[in-house]
N, C-alpha and C positions, 0 to 999 in steps of 0.2 A: 700637308694632307688636305684632302676635299673632306667636305662634309659625308659623303657617302664611302669614302674609303675609311674614314674613321668610324663609321658604323660597321662596316665589313669586321674592321679589327676589333672592336667592342664584341660583336656576336663572337667571332673566334676565341677570344678569351673568357668569354661564357663557357663554349664546349670546353675549352681546357682546364677550366676550374672544376667543371661538374663532376669529373670521372664518371662519365655516363657509358653505357653499352653501346652508344654510338660513337664516340671519340675514335677509336682506333678502325672500323670500318671506313668511318669517311676518309681517312687517310687514303684508300684506293681509288680516290675519285681524280680526274684532272682538276686542275684550281679551282675554276672557272664553276663548276659543278660542285665542288667542294664548299667553296665561299658561300653558294647558294643554300646550302644544306645547314652550314653555321649558320645564317640567319633564320632559318626555318627552327632549328632546334632554339636557338635563344628567345625565339617568340614563343615556343611551348613552354620553356623552362620557366621564362617569366608569368607566364598566364597561370603554371601550377603552381609558382611559389607564391601568388597572390591568396590563391586558396587555401595553401597549406600554411599560410601564416599563423601566429600567435593571435592576431586581431580577433574582437569580435566578427559572429556573423556579419551583421549589418554592416560594418566597416570595410570586410572585405567584398560583400557584394557589389557595395558602392564603388570600391575600387575598381572592380572587373567590368562594372557597366562606363566607367569612366575611360578603362582601357579601351572597351569596345568602340567608344566615342573617338578615341586616338586612332585606332585603325581605322575607322571610317573615313575621320579626315584626313589619314595620311592616304588612303588610296584614293581620295579626291585630289591629292598633290599639297595638303599642307601638314608638315610634320616636322614635329623639335624633338621627338625621342631618340634615344641612342641606336635602339633597335632597329625602328620601322622605317628608315630610309633604304637600309639594306633588304628588309624583307619585302618592302614594295618593290624594288628593283627586281628582285628575284622572284616575286609574283608576276610582274611584265614580261621580265625577259623569258619566263619559262611556260606563263600561260597557265597559271595555277588559278582554278575558278575560287573567287572571292568566297564562296560558300564553305570551304574547307577552313577556311580560317574561323568563320563564326560558328560552326559545328564546334571547335574544339572548346572555344568560350561558352557554349551551351553545355557541353558535357563536365567540363569544369565547375560551372555554377552551379550543376547538379550535386556535385560533391557537398556542396555547403549544407546541406539537407540530410537527413537521415533517410537511407534509401532501404527499400526492401524491394528485392527482385522475387517476384512471384513464380517467373518460368524464365527458360532460356532464353525466350524470345525477346524478353525485355532486357536481359542482361546483354545480348546481341546489339540491341538498338545504343545501350549505353557503351558498350566496346566501340561501336561504329564512331561514335562520337569524339573518344578521347584517343582512339588508335587508327582504326581504318581509316580515318580522313588524314591522318597523317601519313600514313604507306600511299595514298591515291596521291596526295601532294609531291611525296617522294617521287611516284613513277614521272609526274611530270620533268621533274628535275634530271634524274636519270635519262629520260627519253624511253619511248616506247613504240609500238606500233599495233594499232587494233585496239577498238572498246573490250575486245576479250579479255584483254589484260586487267580489267578493273574488278572483276569478280575476285580474281584470285590475289589482287591488292587488297582489296577488303578481308577476305578470308585470313591471309597472313595477320593483318592488323588485329583480328579477334585472337588469333591463336598468341599473338605475342602478349597480349593483353591478358588473356586467361594465365598466361605464365607466371606474370607479373601479380595476379590475385592469388594465385595459389602459393607463389611464394612468399607472399606478405600476409598471409592469412591470420598468423598470431598478433601482429602490429596493428592490421586492422580491426579486426575484432577488438584488441584491448581500447582502439579509439571510437567502439560504436559502429563501426563500418563493416557490414556482412554483405559481400557481393554474390557469394553462391546463391542459385534460386533456391527459393524454399521447396518447389517442387522435388527438388534433389535432396534436400533433408529429409522429406517426407517417406521418398523412394528407399531411404535407408534408416529409417525411424533414429536418425542423429536431430539434433537442434541446434539452435543459433547458441542457446546458454550451453550447450555442451561445449561448442567452439570457442565460448568466452572461457569456460573453465580449462581448455586443454586437454579435454579427455581426447586419448588415443586408444581405441578399442576396435574390435571387428568392423564396428558401424561405420567408424571414421576411415579406417581402411579401405572399406568399400566404396565409400564416398569417394575418396582419393583417386581410388584407381577409375572409378567412373569419370571422374572428372579429367583424369591425365588419360585417358582413351580418348576422350572427346577432343581434348587439346592436339594429341597424335593425329587424327584424323582433320582438324584443321590445317594445321601443317602440311599434312599430306595434299590437301585439296590447293594449299596456297603455294607451293612450292611450284606449281605450273606456272607463275608468273614470270619465271627466269627465260622462258621459251617467247616472251614477249617484250622483252627489253631490248634496248641496245645495247651493244657489246659494254660500252662506260658504265652501263648499270648492275653488269654481269657480277662483278667481282664483290661489290660493295652489299649487293643483296644477298649474296652468299655468305658474304661474313655475319652480315645481321641475322640472317637464317640462323646459321651455326651458333651464335652467341645466344641467342634465346633458346634454340633448341638444345644447346646444352646446358640451361638452367633447368628446364624442363627434364632432363634425364638424370640432372641431379636431384631433383626431387623425387623421381622413380628410385634412382638408386638407394635412397633413404627410406624406401618405402612410405612415402608421404609424410613424414616426418619434418614437420616444418617448425615444430617447437622448440626442440633443442638447443638449435644453434642455426643463424642467419645462413640461408641458401644464397650464395654468390659465388660469381667467378672472380678469382684472384686477378692482378695485374697481369701476371705473366701467361696466366691461361688466355684473355682476350687479346695478348700482344701476339701468343701462337695461333691463336685462329685467324687472324687478320693475315699473320705470313703464310701461315698454309695454305689460304685463299689464293695469296699474291704468288706463291712458289706454281700453284697448279695451275 
C-alpha cells in the first residue's frame, strides 16, 4: 500500500470510529469524493481533538501551532503525518482554497480562551471559522456551479453550528463556554449565570424560541445551496441537512429543554435519514 493510500485508509478509520453525524451521509458519495471527505473530516477531527484535550492551555496552543506548521509544510510538498498526505491530495484534486484550512485552526484556537460574544455578528464570525469554511470546502469536493453557491453554503454552516450550540448549551456552560450573544440574554432578561445554573423559566423559553427561529431562518436560506450543486452532491447535502435539521426539531419538540437529557439522534435514525435520501 502506498503512503497516500495508507493515509486515505487512516482517515477512513477516523470517520468510522467517530460516530459522527457526517459518517452516514458520506456513504452517498462516489468513492473518490467520499475518500476526499474522509480526509477533510480527519483533519477537522484532529484539530478539534487538540483543542479539546485535557492538557494545559499553553500546551494545546503550542500543539496547534505545530499542527499549523505541519500543514504549511505539507501544502509545500513535505509531509510525514498520517492525515496530511490524503488531505493535500484532496486539496489539490478539488482545488480547495488553503485559507479554509487555516480559518479552521483560527476558530479552534479561539476556543482555547474564554470568549464572550456580545452580538450575533460576532458569533457569526466564529461560526464561519468553525463551520462555514467546512461547508465551503465540502462544496468544492461535491462540485458546484456559480459563485452564488458560496453564500448558502456559508449560511448552512452557521445553521449547523447554531444547532450544535443549542444542543450543547448545558455541557458548554459547565465548561465556562457561553456562545449565545449577550445581546440576546439582555433581550429576554436572562443571564449567563442563569444558564450555568440550568434555570428553565419563561425567560429561558423565550430565549430558546428566539434562537430556534433564527436557526430555522438560516436553514431556509441555506437550503438554496441544493440548486447549485452537481448531482453527486445532492444526496449527501440533503442527508447532512436532514440530520442537523432533525436535531433542531428535537430541541423544538422538547420546548428547548436541553438540560434534562442529551439531545442526539440514534444510530437507526441517522441510518434511516441516509436511506430515505438514497431511496428518494
